[in-house]
N, C-alpha and C positions, 0 to 999 in steps of 0.2 A: 691577525689579519680574521679571523674568524669569529665570532660575533658569538654567540650559547644565547638562543630568544625561551627568555624564561616567560611562560603562562600564568595569570590571576584563575584564580578557579574557576571564577564563572568562565571563562573563554575553553577550561576542559570541560563543563556543562555544556556548554551549547554542544557538541557534535553530538555527546550520547542523546540531549534531548531528542533531534535529529534520528537518529540511529530509532530509538524508542516510539515514534510517532512512526516513520519509515515502517518497523516492523507491526506496528498493529495496523498500520492499513493494509499491507500485505494482507493479513490473518484477515481481517476485515473481508476482502477479495475472497479467499479461498475458503473460506466458511460460510458464505456466500452459492460460490461456485457448489459443494458439497451439500446443500441445505434447499435447493429451487428444486420446485418439484415438477412431475413428469409433465404434465398439462405446460408451468409456464415453459416449460423446457421443447412439447413440441409446438407451440404458439410463437417462441421466437424463432426457431426454426424453420420454422413454416412463414415468417414475414414480409424476404423479399420478394417471395412466391404470391400473393394477395394481392388483387389489384384495390383493395378501399383503399 
């Protein structure tokens, strides 16, 4: 009734690669958030209010 699914080596590698890529992208975004300069932060904060 129940069949055991056996994965090949490359099939177990794909979720690991996906997780690593997601973790790298997440860490890059977090790193950029903490490295933003005060000038860029202020300019970005005022963007919706500027008429330019």
